[in-house]
N, C-alpha and C positions, 0 to 999 in steps of 0.2 A: 463149576461144582455148585450145586444148589441144595440147600437144606430146608426142609419143610419145618416151619416154626411151630412152636407150641401155641396153644389157643390164645393166650395173652402174651404178645411180645414186649419185653422191655429191652431197652438198649443194652443193658448188662447181659442179658441172656443171649442176644445176637452176637455181641462182641466175644462172649465166651465160647460159643459154637464156632465162630469164625477162627478164633485163636486156635482152637483145637485142630481145625482143618488146615491151618497155614503150613505146617511142616510138610505134609504129604503133597499139598498142591505145589509148594515151591520145588520139591523133588521131581515131580512130573514135568513141570515146564522148563526147568533149568537147561535141559538138553536142546529144547527148541531155540533159546537164545543162542547156544553155541553152534547149532546147524546154521541159523540165519546170520551168525556173526553179528548179532545185535548188541551194541555197547551202550552202557550207561555212563553219564558223565562222572568222572572221578572214580569209577569202578572198573571200567572195561566191560567185558562180557560177564554178566552177574552169575555168581555160583547160587546153588540152593540156599545157602546161608544168607547172602545178600537179598535174595528175593523174600525169603522168610521175614528178615528184618524189616523190609519194606512193607510187606503185608502188614506186619504188627503196627508200624507206624501209620498206615492208612486206616486201620481199624480204630485206632485212637482218635482219628479225626471224625469218625461217625457220631452223630448225636441226634437228639430229637428233631433237629432242623436240617442236618446234613445227611443225605441219603446215599451219597455216593462219593468216593474219593479215589483218585487214580494218579498214577506216574508210571513212566517206563513201560507202558503196555499192561501194567497190572491194575485192576480195578476191584475194589470192594463195594458192595452195594445193598441196599434194602429197597425192596419194592413192596411197599404196604399195600398197594392196590391188589397185587396178586398173592400177597402174603407169603413172600419168599425173600431170601437173601442169600449172598454168595460172594465167591471170588472168581474173577475171569481174567484171562489173558487175551488182549485184542492184538491181532498181528496187522489188521488193516481197518482203518474206520474213516469214513467220509461223512461229514454232516454238511448240509447246505441250508443256508437261510435265505 
């Protein structure tokens, strides 16, 4: 889910927009975790409530110097170069260095 930011972004505006979108995003992706049988440590298969709470925690980690926070396949991010921010679920990711 991507949101087009206002002309001048502040971290507070971005956090507010992401927090507003967290509940609907969590409800959309919760069934994916169930179908995949994907479990989180200490939680098992996360519910929409678990996912929403995790998104809120990740949003709290964003700052002027931290543009991405993730755990359990959920990522919140700010892409200042493209003037966008959002929440995403990664099912598979491979990075090579």
